N, C-alpha and C positions, 0 to 999 in steps of 0.2 A: 356689875362686872361682866356678866355674860353678853350683855348688849355691846360693851366696849370691845370684848374679845371678838364677836362676830363682825363688828364693823371693821376692826383691824384686819380680820381674815379676808373679808371681801375685798378691802382696799389692797391688801397684799396680792391676792390672786389677781386682781384687775390691773395691777401695776407691774409686779415683779415678773410674771410670766411673759406679758408682751415685751417688756424691756429687755428680758432675757433672750428672747427669740430674736428681737431686733439686734441686740449686742452680737449674737451668733452669727447672723446674716452679715453684719458689718465686718466681723472678723474674717468671714469668708471672702467677701469682696476685697477687704484689705489684703488678705494674703495672695489673692490672684494678681492684684496691682503690684504687690511687692515682688512676686516672683518675675514678672515682666520687667520691672525696673532693675532687679538684680541681674537678669540676664543681659539687659542693655549695658549695665555697668561692667559686667564680666567681659563682654564682647569689646567694650570701649578699652578695658584694661589690656586685653590681648592685642588689640590694634596699636596700642601705645608701645607695648613691648616689641611688636614686630618692627615698628618704626624706629625704635632705639637700636635694635639688632642691626637693621638695614644701615642706620647711621654709622655704627661701628664698623661694619664691613665696607661701606663706601669710604670711610677714612682709611681703613687699611689699603684699599685699591689706590686711593689717591696718594698715600704715602709711597707705595711701591712705584707708581708712575713717576713721582717726583725724584725719587732715588735714581731711576733708571735714566733720567735726563739730567742728572746732576753733573757738574763739571768733573768731579772725582771718577765717576763711572765712564763719562765720555772719553776721559784721558786714557783709560785702560782699554777701550775698544780696539785701537790698533794692535795691541798685543793679542787680543782675541781673534782678530782677523788674521794675524800671522799663524797664530795656533790652528785656526781652521784650514790653512794652507799646508800644514804639516811641518813648519819650521818655527824656530824660537826667535821672537822679537829681541833685540839687544837691550831694550828697556824694560823687558818683562819683569825682572826680579824687582826693579825700582817701582814700577807702576803697581805691581802687586802689593808692595809694602805700603805704598801711599793709600791704595784703595782700602786695604784691610784696616789701616789706622783710622780711615774715615768712617768705615762702617763699625768698627769697634766704639768709637766716640759716639756715633749716632745711637747704638744699641745701649750705651750706658745713659745717655740722656733720655731716651725713650724707654722707660722702664716697662717690663713685661711684653716687650715687642716680640720676643721669640728668637728664631734662628734665621739669619740671612745668609744666602748662599750665592756665589757667582759661578755659573757653570759655563763651560766651553760648548761648542756646538755639538759635541757628541754626549753632552749631558754629564760629563765628569766635573767633580767640584774643585775649582781652583782656589776658592776662598770660602771659609766658613767662620761666621761669627755667631756665637750662641750666647744670648743674655749679656751681650757687651763684652764677651771674652772670645778671643780668636782661637782657632784650632790650627796648629802648625802644619805646613805642608810636609807630611812625613810619609806619603805613599807614592811608590813608583807605579808608573804605567806605560803604555805604548808611546805616549807623547814625550817630547824632550824636556819636560818639566814635571815636577812633583805635584801630587793632589793633596788636598786637604782631607779627603775620605777615600776609601778604597775604590777602585775602578768599578763602575756600574757593570753588573752582570746580566742585566735585562736588555737585550738587543731592541725590544720595542720601545724602551723608555725614551730614546732620542727621537723616535718617530712620533711618539705622543707629544713630545715638547714641540716639535716643528708643526704639529697639527693645530696647536693653539692659535688663537687670533694674534696676529702680528702686531697690531697697533694698539692693543688694549690688554688689560690684565686679564689672564685666564686662570682656570683652577683645575688641579689634577690631583691624583693620589701618588704618593711616592712609592718606588719599588721597595721591597722588603729590607733591602740593605740600607736605605735611607730612612725609613720610617722610625721616629723615636719611640712609637708605642707598639711596634710590630711584635716584640716579644711578649707583651702583655695583652694585647688585643689591638682593635682597630682605632685609628685616630679619629677624634669627634669631628674635626673640620678639615676641609680640603686645604692644599697648599696653593698660595697665590703665586702666579709666575708672569713675568713681564719679558718680552724678547728684546735683546740688544741688537740693534740693526745699524748697518753702514751702507754704503753704496754697493757693496758686494752681497748684501742680504743679511739674513740672521747670523750673527757671529758668536752669540752666547746668550745666556739667560740670567735674570735676576730673580731669585725665588725667595718667598718668605713663609716660614713654617711658624704659625702663631701658636703661643702657649695656650690660648683659648681663656686666659684670665679676664680679659676685658669683657668678652661675651658672658662669661660667668658672673662677673660683677654686675653686669646689667641685669641678669636674671635674679641675683641674690637681692638686689635692691628693689625689684619690682613688687608691687603690693600682691598679697594673696587675698583676694576679696572673698568674703564669706566662707573662710577657712579652706580654700581651694589649694590644690597641690599642682604646681606647674610640671609640664612635660614637654619636651622637644624631640622630635624624632625626625630622621632623614628619609625621604622617599626618592630611591635612586633606581629607575628601571634598567639603567645601563650596567649596574654592579649588583649582582645577586647578594654578595656578602653584606653590602651596606644598605640594601633596601629594607626599610623599616627599622634601621639601627637607632637605638635610644641615645640621644646625645646629652639630655639633661632630664633628671627625674628627682623631684623633692623626696618622694617616698623611699627611694633607694639611696638618697644622699649622694648621687654622682653628678658631676658637671662636665663642662668643656674641657677642664684641665686634666682630666684623667682618662685613660684608655677605656675602650668598650670591648665587651666580649660579644662576637658575632651572634651568639645564641640569644642575647637579650634584645629582642626585636618588638616592634609595635603590637602585633597580633598577641605575643605572649603576655604583654603587660595589660593591654586594655581590650583585647578581642578583636574580632574582625569587623565589627560594625563601623568603626571610625574609618577605616580604609574605604569601605564601600560608600559611606557618606561623602568622603572627600572626592570620589569619582563623580558625584552628582553635583556638589556645591563646594566652593573654597571655604566656606565658613559656615557654622551652624552649632547644633547640639545633637548629641546622641546619648543613649543610655549605656552605661558601662557594664562590664561583666556582673557586677552587683547591681540588682534592679534598683536599689536605693541610690545609685551613684549617677550623676549627670556629668558629661564631658562636653565642655565648650571648646571649640577648636577654630583655628584659622590657618590657612595655608599661606606659605611665604616662599618666594623664589629668591634665594640668597646669592646664586652665582649667575652673573650674565652669561648668555649663550650657552647654557647648560640645562638640560631637562631634568634638573635636580631640585626639589622642594624641601622645605622643612614644614612640619605641621607643629604648631605651638598650641598646646591645649592646657585647660585648667579642670582638674577633676574635683567636682564639689559634691558633698553628701547632701542629697535632697532633704534628708530629715533635718539637717541643720537649718535649711531655709523655712521649714514648716515648724520647727520647734517653738519659736516664740508665740506663734499663733495657737499652737495646740495647748501651750500652757495657759494662754489667755482664756481659751474656750473652757478648759477645765475650771479655771478660776471663776469664770462667769457662773457656771453650773453650780460650783460649790458655794458661791456666794448667794446665789438665789435659794439654795436649799437651807443654808444657815439662816438667811433672812426670814423665811417662812417659818422654819422650825423654832427659832430663838425670838421671834418678834412676840408672839403671845406671851411668853414666859418674861420678857423683859419690858413689855409695854408700860406697865404701871409703875414698876419699881425705877426704871430709867428716867421716867418723866421727872421724879423728884430728885433723884441722886445726880442727874447730868446737867440739868438746866443751868444752875448757878455756876458750877465750875467751868462749864463750856462757855457761857457768857464772859466770865472773868478771863479765861485763856484766850478768847477771840479778841478781847480787849488788849491783851498783852501782845498778841500777834500784830494787830493793827498798829500799836505803838512801835513794835520792833520794825515794821515795814517803813516807819516814818523815821527811823534812826535812833530810837530810845529803847534800850534793852533793859528789861527788868525780869530777873529769874523768877519763874513761877513758883508760888508757894507749894510745899509738899503736904498740904492738909486735906486734899481730896480724899473722899471715902471710897471712891471707885477706882479700882485698878486701871481701868481704861483711861481715866482721866489722869492718873498718875503716870501711865505710860505716854500719853500725849504730852504731859509736862515734861517728862524726861526726854521724849523725842524732840520737843521744843528746844530744850537745853543742848541736846546733841546737835540739832540742826544749826543752832547758833554758833556752837563751838566748830563745827564742820565748816560752815561759811567763813568764819574767821581764819581757819587753816587754810581754806581754798584761796581766800584773798591773798594770804601771805605766799602761798604756792604760786599763785598767778603773778604776783609782783616778781618773785625770783625767776619764774620763767620768762616773764617779759624782759628782765635784765639780761638773761642769757640769750635770749633771741637778739636783743639789740647788740649784744657783744658779738655773736655769730655773724650778724649781718654786717657790722663794721669790719670784721676780720675778712669776711668774704670779698667785699667790695674793694677793701684796701689791698687784699691779696692779689685780685685781678689787675689793679693798677700797678702793683709792685712787680707783678711778672712782666707786663708790658715794658716798664722802665728798665728793669734788669736786663731783658733781652736786648733792647736798644743800646744799652751802655756796654754790654759784655764784648761785643766785636770791636768797638774802637779801643777799649782797653787792651785787648789782646793784641791788636795792631801796635799800639804804643809800646808794649813789652817786647815784642818781637823787633821792633825798629831799634829800641834802645839797646838790645843785645847785639844786633848787627853793627850798631855805631861803635859799641865798645871793642868789638873784635876788629873794626876797621881802623881804629886809632890807638892802638896799644901804647904808643910813646907819649901820648898827651894825657898826663895824670889828671890834671885840672878838669879837662873835658870828661875823662871817665868818672871822676867824682861827681860831676854835675849829672851825667848820665845815670849813675847809681842811684842818685837822689830821685830823679824822675822815675826810675823803675820801682824803687820802694814805694813811692806815693801811688803809682799806678797798681802795684800789688795790693796795697791796703784798699784802694778803691775796688779792686777785683774781689777782695774778700767780702767787702760790704755787699757788692752785687751778688755774689754767691749766697750770702745770707738772705737777701731779698728773694732770690729764686727758691731757695729752700723754704722760705716762709710761703711762697705762692703755690709750691708743688703740693699735690694731693696724693702722697705715696700710700698705697694701700698697705695696711698692717699685715705682718706675717704672725699669726697667733702661735703661741707656744707656752708651755707651762714653765714658770720662772720660779726657781728656788731663791727666796729673798735674801738670805744671808750672804750667799756667794755673789749674788748680783750686786749688793751693796758694797761689798768689798772690792769687786771688780771696778765699779764706778769711782770709788774712793781712790782707787790706786791710780786712775788715769789723771787724777788732778792732784795727786800727793806731792809732785815736785813743784807744781805751781804754789801750793799751800806752803811747803817748806821754804820756797824763795821769799815768801811774804811773811815768814816767821809765824805761820798759823798752825795751831795744833788741830788735827782732824781725827774725831773719834767716831767710830761706827759701832752699831750694836743692833742686832735683830733677834726676836724671839725665834728659837729653833722651830723648824718644821713649817713655817709660814710660806705659802706659795701663791703667786699671782698668775692670772691668765692674760696674756697680752703679747705685743711685739717687743722682744728684748731690746733690740736696737733703738726703736723709738723711745721706749721708756728710759733707757739709758741716757738718750740725749736730753730728756727732761731733767734727770738727776745731775748731770754734768752741768747744765745751764744753771741749776739752783745752787750748786756747789761753787761755781765760778763767780756768780752773783755775790755769794756769802763771802768769799775771799776778797773780791773787790770792795765790798762794804767795810770789812775789817781793815783793809789797806788805807781807806780813807778816813778811818777813825783815828782819834787821838790815842785809844787804847790798843793800837796795832801791835805792841810789843807783847801783849798777853792775849792775842786773838785766839779765839776757840770756836770750833764748829763741831756740833754733835748731831749724829743721825740716829734717831729713835724710831721704832716701829711699835705699833699696838694693834691687837685684834679688837675689832669693835662688833659687838653683836648685832644681828639683823634688827633687833627692837630699837636700837639706837637711832636718834633723829638724823645722824649724820651717815647712816648705813646706805650704801648704794644699791638701789632697786630692792630694798628690803631684804638684803641678803648679807651674809657675814662679810665684813669689809676689813681691809688693812689701811691704817693711818700711818704714813710716813712723814716725819717731821724733820726739817732741817733747822737747827737753831744756830745762831750766830750772835756774837756781841759786838756787832759792827755799829755803824752810824745810825742804823734804823731808818724808818720810813715815816714822814710826816703824815698825820691823819688825812689831810686834804689830797695827798698823792696816791694813796692806797687805791682809790677807785680807777686811777689812770695807769697803773703799772703793767697791766695786761694789754694796753692799747699798743699796736704796731708803732715802732719808731720812737716811742717815749722812753727816755732814760734820764737818770739823774746823775749819770757820769760826766766826766769832763768831756769836752768836744774831742772827737778822735778816739775815745776809749771804748766806745760800744756803739752798736746799730740800734738798740732798743727793740730787737726782735726776739731776744731769747725767751722772755717770758710770754710773748705772743705765741711762739711755736709751741711752748710748753703747754699753754692753755689749750690750744687746739688739739694737741695729741691726747692730753687727759680727758678733754671733752669727747673725743672720738671713741674712747673706750668707756664712756658712761660715768666717768668719775668727776671729781670737783677738786678746786684748789681753794684754800682759805689762808689768809694773811692775818697775822697778829703782830704788830710792831710798835715800838716806843723809841722815839728819837733818842740817840746817845746811849741807848740801853741794849739795843739789838732787834732781831727779827726771828719769828717763828713762822715758817711757811709749811703748811701741811697739805698733803696729797691723800685723796680718798680714793681707793680702787678696790673693785670686788675680789674677793679671794677666789682661788681656783677651786672647782668642785672636787 
């Protein structure tokens, strides 16, 4: 026994100690390489973020330049030219109304675009359209026409406007009377301006004040590698109040869509090392105010012809990069100590107790690897072997669950890819068809007014108009399907929301003789976009009404809305959190089993031709998936359908 112990001890010392030292050295080398790779990944991520921000700003400049050369704006330039000369053009009111309508329609189509202004040569606002809604011209000034905003009180504002580049988009800060954030703080981004020019020179300006939501969405979707926190700040040597101004910071929860206090600057947040490093290199890494924090940064010039830059930075806790390797080193040392300490005690006993169960378990693992699973017997005398057997059973169960999860995820990915590709195609087709349809509608109305005495011709024209309107509604459905409208999150009280949605379709249900019953457990709340989720509810209710209308039991049609709170332990729970299940029951025609897999495909419909576009459930699927939820269908032909939505409860 002593000889065996001595041999085991010398073997352990000869193998465990060198292997431990080698493992520690390997972890040090791996940590060094991992840090270098992590820095490269973070810099690449920052470069991607800068490229995306630049793409957003270039799109904004291109959009403003295109608007400035659009026919609607060009048609208003003679009125601006007359205003610059000090008199009012006879067509001023008509021209302003047409241009306001054009900009209003443009703002409604381009969601989150912000505020569009048309300024005269003195910088006063003739037209203002904010988020697709016009501001009436209600302010009097020195000119013979009213303004949409009070007259500018800053005499240098017009000079700064005329100092901007004449043939390209420039950027500037609005005076206090015009700045939307001035009462709360500084605006995060500058305003884009394009001069309107005729042969007499600059006669006015087109200005865009962005909401910042598009830039903020880019930063929100950007990955935070290694637990980093993004920060964007403005470096502006020409404006002391904005120099070092924080535009976005994850830690404080502020973004481009909210005002900034001028006291919240770069030095106050991350110290002065970052600014000094920027003076030497446009990108790199510095140590933060906390010695354990690393700041990876990159400088970016967002505004052409302006000496203004943004610094985009990611603050990463250095301990987080080293934590996995520290745990590995401690594990190695602990394992070496346990191996030496327990080896002598277990040497003899383990040889007899472990050999046979290990051989049998190894055989079962080999069989499992070949596709044959036999649960291991629980007759082992060793706890470790029983743990291995239990781990084997858990591993087999986890692999089976992982396979099922993978299959579900692949199905969702295929559905998402299908929706994305069809959505792009649908958007192109919809835009191409919309203009001809609008022309048809306009021409039919003109023809009806031109031939009031010819009733037969007017009847034919009404038929043409009705068909064109139906086609236009289909095109609008296609465009709504293709649009990616960002959600506006709010807390939704479920009972009132259900009653509100049911009220919107109550008349349609009554016309079809359908009884609509709603009910929700009191106190349940959702977190989501009220309008988008209400669109989903209405789509489901309309489909249920149509299904009952097509059924032979339409005289006794019934729709029930039921809700249920699902605990986070349930397999249907969203993100392993408390979940609300909303189910729409109907006793309509039902859905055949072979059709259920296709009902969420765009343009797939079981309705009669002309009765539907096949987009309602596709749009509903996209909205629910956007909020991390799920839709499940249970249906039986001639007995009805139960369609359930699973959404996470509000915290």
